[in-house]
BALOBA-1460 file (C-alpha; in Angstrom, 3 decimals):
// residues 214
<rec num="1" residu="m" x="5.182" y="-24.285" z="7.979"/>
<rec num="2" residu="t" x="9.034" y="-23.967" z="7.217"/>
<rec num="3" residu="d" x="10.515" y="-20.522" z="7.855"/>
<rec num="4" residu="y" x="12.826" y="-19.869" z="5.092"/>
<rec num="5" residu="f" x="13.929" y="-16.543" z="6.381"/>
<rec num="6" residu="v" x="14.864" y="-17.604" z="10.000"/>
<rec num="7" residu="d" x="18.543" y="-17.114" z="9.330"/>
<rec num="8" residu="r" x="18.197" y="-13.815" z="7.334"/>
<rec num="9" residu="a" x="15.284" y="-11.709" z="8.969"/>
<rec num="10" residu="a" x="17.692" y="-9.867" z="11.300"/>
<rec num="11" residu="q" x="19.829" y="-8.809" z="8.629"/>
<rec num="12" residu="w" x="17.242" y="-8.255" z="5.893"/>
<rec num="13" residu="d" x="17.012" y="-4.413" z="6.009"/>
<rec num="14" residu="k" x="20.262" y="-3.726" z="3.834"/>
<rec num="15" residu="p" x="20.644" y="-0.933" z="1.414"/>
<rec num="16" residu="g" x="19.635" y="-3.164" z="-1.520"/>
<rec num="17" residu="k" x="16.523" y="-4.419" z="-0.040"/>
<rec num="18" residu="i" x="15.575" y="-0.883" z="1.053"/>
<rec num="19" residu="e" x="16.076" y="0.609" z="-2.219"/>
<rec num="20" residu="m" x="14.130" y="-2.170" z="-3.842"/>
<rec num="21" residu="a" x="11.103" y="-1.372" z="-1.459"/>
<rec num="22" residu="d" x="11.508" y="2.227" z="-2.183"/>
<rec num="23" residu="n" x="11.401" y="1.811" z="-5.912"/>
<rec num="24" residu="f" x="8.242" y="-0.205" z="-5.664"/>
<rec num="25" residu="v" x="6.645" y="2.264" z="-3.390"/>
<rec num="26" residu="q" x="7.399" y="5.302" z="-5.678"/>
<rec num="27" residu="t" x="6.070" y="3.482" z="-8.686"/>
<rec num="28" residu="l" x="2.784" y="2.163" z="-6.729"/>
<rec num="29" residu="l" x="2.074" y="5.962" z="-5.743"/>
<rec num="30" residu="k" x="2.157" y="6.823" z="-9.385"/>
<rec num="31" residu="h" x="-0.930" y="4.735" z="-10.041"/>
<rec num="32" residu="v" x="-2.773" y="4.470" z="-6.742"/>
<rec num="33" residu="e" x="-3.474" y="7.166" z="-4.360"/>
<rec num="34" residu="p" x="-4.272" y="5.772" z="-0.953"/>
<rec num="35" residu="q" x="-7.216" y="7.244" z="0.786"/>
<rec num="36" residu="s" x="-7.299" y="8.054" z="4.604"/>
<rec num="37" residu="q" x="-10.382" y="5.965" z="5.119"/>
<rec num="38" residu="w" x="-8.935" y="2.835" z="3.555"/>
<rec num="39" residu="k" x="-8.132" y="-0.389" z="5.183"/>
<rec num="40" residu="a" x="-5.095" y="-1.944" z="3.491"/>
<rec num="41" residu="l" x="-3.527" y="-5.444" z="3.457"/>
<rec num="42" residu="e" x="0.051" y="-6.356" z="2.595"/>
<rec num="43" residu="i" x="0.929" y="-9.825" z="1.353"/>
<rec num="44" residu="g" x="4.519" y="-10.763" z="2.344"/>
<rec num="45" residu="a" x="4.905" y="-7.834" z="4.641"/>
<rec num="46" residu="g" x="8.447" y="-9.030" z="5.874"/>
<rec num="47" residu="t" x="10.008" y="-6.443" z="7.986"/>
<rec num="48" residu="g" x="7.619" y="-3.729" z="6.881"/>
<rec num="49" residu="l" x="9.875" y="-1.944" z="4.339"/>
<rec num="50" residu="v" x="6.943" y="-1.419" z="2.275"/>
<rec num="51" residu="g" x="3.975" y="-1.401" z="4.571"/>
<rec num="52" residu="l" x="5.271" y="0.969" z="7.043"/>
<rec num="53" residu="q" x="5.961" y="3.549" z="4.268"/>
<rec num="54" residu="l" x="2.324" y="3.334" z="3.311"/>
<rec num="55" residu="l" x="0.663" y="3.038" z="6.684"/>
<rec num="56" residu="p" x="0.366" y="6.844" z="7.412"/>
<rec num="57" residu="r" x="-1.608" y="7.213" z="4.342"/>
<rec num="58" residu="v" x="-4.437" y="4.925" z="5.232"/>
<rec num="59" residu="s" x="-6.728" y="4.384" z="8.230"/>
<rec num="60" residu="s" x="-5.524" y="0.783" z="9.187"/>
<rec num="61" residu="m" x="-3.406" y="-2.002" z="7.672"/>
<rec num="62" residu="v" x="-3.237" y="-5.696" z="7.921"/>
<rec num="63" residu="l" x="0.431" y="-7.196" z="7.623"/>
<rec num="64" residu="v" x="0.527" y="-10.759" z="6.358"/>
<rec num="65" residu="d" x="3.748" y="-13.013" z="6.254"/>
<rec num="66" residu="t" x="4.444" y="-16.682" z="6.687"/>
<rec num="67" residu="s" x="7.799" y="-15.834" z="8.403"/>
<rec num="68" residu="e" x="7.582" y="-15.415" z="12.314"/>
<rec num="69" residu="e" x="11.183" y="-14.186" z="12.256"/>
<rec num="70" residu="m" x="10.393" y="-11.499" z="9.814"/>
<rec num="71" residu="l" x="7.418" y="-10.506" z="11.719"/>
<rec num="72" residu="k" x="9.471" y="-10.217" z="14.881"/>
<rec num="73" residu="v" x="11.515" y="-7.554" z="13.212"/>
<rec num="74" residu="l" x="8.485" y="-5.714" z="11.947"/>
<rec num="75" residu="r" x="6.964" y="-5.793" z="15.474"/>
<rec num="76" residu="s" x="9.910" y="-4.111" z="16.860"/>
<rec num="77" residu="k" x="9.267" y="-1.188" z="14.639"/>
<rec num="78" residu="i" x="5.624" y="-0.682" z="15.299"/>
<rec num="79" residu="d" x="4.187" y="1.261" z="18.228"/>
<rec num="80" residu="d" x="1.682" y="-0.575" z="20.490"/>
<rec num="81" residu="n" x="-1.033" y="1.813" z="19.485"/>
<rec num="82" residu="a" x="-0.391" y="1.753" z="15.581"/>
<rec num="83" residu="p" x="-3.524" y="0.925" z="13.609"/>
<rec num="84" residu="v" x="-2.107" y="-2.462" z="12.332"/>
<rec num="85" residu="e" x="-2.965" y="-6.165" z="12.588"/>
<rec num="86" residu="i" x="-0.229" y="-8.657" z="12.152"/>
<rec num="87" residu="l" x="-1.150" y="-12.085" z="10.706"/>
<rec num="88" residu="h" x="1.375" y="-14.880" z="10.737"/>
<rec num="89" residu="g" x="0.123" y="-17.206" z="8.144"/>
<rec num="90" residu="e" x="-1.310" y="-17.502" z="4.542"/>
<rec num="91" residu="i" x="-3.358" y="-14.935" z="3.023"/>
<rec num="92" residu="d" x="-6.370" y="-17.220" z="3.243"/>
<rec num="93" residu="e" x="-6.376" y="-17.283" z="6.765"/>
<rec num="94" residu="y" x="-7.826" y="-13.614" z="6.589"/>
<rec num="95" residu="r" x="-11.403" y="-13.940" z="6.465"/>
<rec num="96" residu="s" x="-13.043" y="-10.496" z="6.574"/>
<rec num="97" residu="s" x="-14.303" y="-8.772" z="3.561"/>
<rec num="98" residu="d" x="-13.381" y="-5.372" z="4.336"/>
<rec num="99" residu="i" x="-10.199" y="-4.626" z="2.531"/>
<rec num="100" residu="d" x="-10.028" y="-1.639" z="0.197"/>
<rec num="101" residu="f" x="-6.376" y="-1.788" z="-0.980"/>
<rec num="102" residu="v" x="-4.097" y="-4.931" z="-1.364"/>
<rec num="103" residu="f" x="-0.274" y="-4.649" z="-2.244"/>
<rec num="104" residu="s" x="2.552" y="-6.943" z="-2.415"/>
<rec num="105" residu="n" x="6.225" y="-6.626" z="-3.364"/>
<rec num="106" residu="m" x="8.381" y="-9.596" z="-4.307"/>
<rec num="107" residu="a" x="6.213" y="-12.117" z="-2.499"/>
<rec num="108" residu="f" x="3.800" y="-13.278" z="-5.198"/>
<rec num="109" residu="h" x="6.411" y="-15.855" z="-6.703"/>
<rec num="110" residu="h" x="6.361" y="-17.775" z="-3.278"/>
<rec num="111" residu="i" x="2.498" y="-18.413" z="-3.524"/>
<rec num="112" residu="e" x="1.659" y="-21.870" z="-4.659"/>
<rec num="113" residu="n" x="-1.794" y="-21.370" z="-6.049"/>
<rec num="114" residu="i" x="-2.207" y="-18.046" z="-7.781"/>
<rec num="115" residu="p" x="-5.737" y="-18.490" z="-9.087"/>
<rec num="116" residu="k" x="-6.993" y="-19.589" z="-5.738"/>
<rec num="117" residu="t" x="-5.314" y="-16.614" z="-4.007"/>
<rec num="118" residu="l" x="-6.776" y="-14.263" z="-6.487"/>
<rec num="119" residu="e" x="-10.349" y="-15.759" z="-5.870"/>
<rec num="120" residu="h" x="-9.746" y="-15.219" z="-2.181"/>
<rec num="121" residu="l" x="-8.692" y="-11.563" z="-2.664"/>
<rec num="122" residu="f" x="-11.641" y="-10.998" z="-4.838"/>
<rec num="123" residu="a" x="-13.800" y="-12.298" z="-1.771"/>
<rec num="124" residu="i" x="-12.202" y="-10.182" z="0.938"/>
<rec num="125" residu="t" x="-11.838" y="-6.949" z="-0.921"/>
<rec num="126" residu="m" x="-14.470" y="-4.227" z="-1.106"/>
<rec num="127" residu="p" x="-16.124" y="-3.070" z="-4.499"/>
<rec num="128" residu="g" x="-13.706" y="-0.809" z="-6.091"/>
<rec num="129" residu="a" x="-10.745" y="-2.116" z="-4.226"/>
<rec num="130" residu="k" x="-7.241" y="-1.461" z="-5.620"/>
<rec num="131" residu="i" x="-4.539" y="-4.124" z="-6.027"/>
<rec num="132" residu="a" x="-0.829" y="-3.440" z="-6.589"/>
<rec num="133" residu="i" x="1.515" y="-6.371" z="-7.086"/>
<rec num="134" residu="g" x="5.296" y="-6.022" z="-7.615"/>
<rec num="135" residu="d" x="7.387" y="-9.010" z="-8.783"/>
<rec num="136" residu="i" x="9.814" y="-10.141" z="-11.456"/>
<rec num="137" residu="r" x="9.192" y="-11.391" z="-15.077"/>
<rec num="138" residu="s" x="9.941" y="-14.875" z="-16.104"/>
<rec num="139" residu="e" x="13.534" y="-15.986" z="-15.436"/>
<rec num="140" residu="d" x="15.612" y="-19.060" z="-15.581"/>
<rec num="141" residu="g" x="15.506" y="-19.861" z="-11.892"/>
<rec num="142" residu="s" x="18.733" y="-18.202" z="-11.088"/>
<rec num="143" residu="f" x="17.167" y="-15.408" z="-9.096"/>
<rec num="144" residu="h" x="16.654" y="-17.738" z="-6.242"/>
<rec num="145" residu="r" x="20.013" y="-19.570" z="-7.180"/>
<rec num="146" residu="f" x="17.672" y="-22.560" z="-8.477"/>
<rec num="147" residu="d" x="16.286" y="-23.143" z="-4.918"/>
<rec num="148" residu="p" x="12.714" y="-24.477" z="-5.497"/>
<rec num="149" residu="v" x="10.206" y="-21.820" z="-5.449"/>
<rec num="150" residu="p" x="6.787" y="-21.977" z="-6.877"/>
<rec num="151" residu="h" x="7.311" y="-19.584" z="-9.632"/>
<rec num="152" residu="k" x="10.316" y="-18.476" z="-11.590"/>
<rec num="153" residu="g" x="8.896" y="-15.148" z="-12.101"/>
<rec num="154" residu="f" x="5.795" y="-14.485" z="-14.017"/>
<rec num="155" residu="d" x="4.469" y="-14.382" z="-17.723"/>
<rec num="156" residu="i" x="2.738" y="-11.004" z="-17.482"/>
<rec num="157" residu="d" x="-0.020" y="-12.258" z="-20.144"/>
<rec num="158" residu="e" x="-0.619" y="-15.339" z="-18.219"/>
<rec num="159" residu="l" x="-0.806" y="-13.510" z="-14.895"/>
<rec num="160" residu="s" x="-3.099" y="-10.740" z="-16.219"/>
<rec num="161" residu="a" x="-5.434" y="-13.316" z="-17.463"/>
<rec num="162" residu="q" x="-5.515" y="-14.859" z="-14.126"/>
<rec num="163" residu="f" x="-6.490" y="-11.542" z="-12.601"/>
<rec num="164" residu="e" x="-9.228" y="-11.174" z="-15.074"/>
<rec num="165" residu="k" x="-10.654" y="-14.634" z="-14.608"/>
<rec num="166" residu="a" x="-10.875" y="-13.855" z="-10.907"/>
<rec num="167" residu="g" x="-13.068" y="-10.764" z="-11.504"/>
<rec num="168" residu="f" x="-10.631" y="-7.964" z="-11.450"/>
<rec num="169" residu="r" x="-10.500" y="-5.272" z="-14.117"/>
<rec num="170" residu="g" x="-8.500" y="-2.145" z="-15.187"/>
<rec num="171" residu="l" x="-5.347" y="-3.851" z="-15.396"/>
<rec num="172" residu="h" x="-2.230" y="-1.775" z="-16.005"/>
<rec num="173" residu="v" x="1.276" y="-3.550" z="-16.136"/>
<rec num="174" residu="e" x="4.656" y="-1.940" z="-16.575"/>
<rec num="175" residu="t" x="8.233" y="-2.737" z="-15.880"/>
<rec num="176" residu="y" x="9.669" y="-0.126" z="-13.640"/>
<rec num="177" residu="n" x="13.240" y="-1.523" z="-12.677"/>
<rec num="178" residu="v" x="15.817" y="-3.962" z="-13.578"/>
<rec num="179" residu="l" x="17.774" y="-5.824" z="-11.187"/>
<rec num="180" residu="r" x="21.404" y="-6.535" z="-12.239"/>
<rec num="181" residu="q" x="22.834" y="-9.019" z="-9.887"/>
<rec num="182" residu="e" x="25.427" y="-11.795" z="-9.820"/>
<rec num="183" residu="k" x="23.329" y="-14.735" z="-8.574"/>
<rec num="184" residu="i" x="25.765" y="-17.218" z="-10.228"/>
<rec num="185" residu="p" x="29.491" y="-16.816" z="-9.712"/>
<rec num="186" residu="g" x="30.894" y="-15.041" z="-12.720"/>
<rec num="187" residu="k" x="27.504" y="-14.425" z="-14.522"/>
<rec num="188" residu="i" x="25.669" y="-10.906" z="-14.284"/>
<rec num="189" residu="s" x="21.892" y="-11.400" z="-14.844"/>
<rec num="190" residu="d" x="19.188" y="-8.983" z="-15.349"/>
<rec num="191" residu="y" x="15.818" y="-9.460" z="-13.655"/>
<rec num="192" residu="e" x="12.858" y="-7.204" z="-14.794"/>
<rec num="193" residu="q" x="10.734" y="-5.949" z="-12.043"/>
<rec num="194" residu="f" x="7.062" y="-5.227" z="-12.953"/>
<rec num="195" residu="i" x="4.057" y="-3.768" z="-11.186"/>
<rec num="196" residu="l" x="0.579" y="-4.880" z="-11.893"/>
<rec num="197" residu="i" x="-2.491" y="-2.617" z="-10.993"/>
<rec num="198" residu="a" x="-5.896" y="-3.973" z="-10.865"/>
<rec num="199" residu="k" x="-9.396" y="-3.008" z="-9.438"/>
<rec num="200" residu="k" x="-12.398" y="-4.871" z="-8.236"/>
<rec num="201" residu="p" x="-15.367" y="-3.603" z="-9.998"/>
<rec num="202" residu="v" x="-17.632" y="-1.292" z="-8.101"/>
<rec num="203" residu="k" x="-20.780" y="-3.040" z="-9.692"/>
<rec num="204" residu="i" x="-20.325" y="-6.959" z="-10.049"/>
<rec num="205" residu="k" x="-22.553" y="-8.796" z="-12.178"/>
<rec num="206" residu="k" x="-24.227" y="-11.552" z="-10.223"/>
<rec num="207" residu="m" x="-23.026" y="-14.536" z="-12.610"/>
<rec num="208" residu="e" x="-19.561" y="-13.158" z="-13.245"/>
<rec num="209" residu="n" x="-17.927" y="-14.267" z="-10.221"/>
<rec num="210" residu="s" x="-19.004" y="-16.550" z="-7.539"/>
<rec num="211" residu="s" x="-16.205" y="-16.530" z="-5.245"/>
<rec num="212" residu="s" x="-16.961" y="-16.707" z="-1.423"/>
<rec num="213" residu="l" x="-15.294" y="-17.408" z="1.801"/>
<rec num="214" residu="c" x="-17.047" y="-20.707" z="2.099"/>
């Protein structure tokens, strides 16, 4: 597993990254009210800019990331007795079906197989679980300076359809921020950030979804 953040992790927590995380958390909390008994899971936890803000609001949290260097920074921020589990790897390596709340900020475009990931999220979440995903709308590839990433942002209609096919309901999508950045010298581009909120039904029809951990 290649760690693309090995040279950036130590300097990741810059004002722009912190502001981006804060904007996501503020928007998330307008739509989801974390409960003190919830077990939460973050996909792409990084250095904890989002997860550590939400940790005091829930009972425990699983922090997942593929970058060991980013997780080293995260571990340095966490007390030994904090109610967290850190998982270095892909989300499909988490197997317990006990998650009440899944969130992710600016990490979904790094996931190769979105439908498979959503099927897995359906399998590991409790009935009534909430999902909150933040990312960017479709762009020309310049956001990552044309480096190869699985997704150049997302078409919202297509992503919403994938969530519904996986079994999630109650979808809400909104654009909550616009990043104006000079990714290409001499060219200022706008990148729209969206948040998608979904819910796993409390009652699941037996034939509607056959996802399993097998």
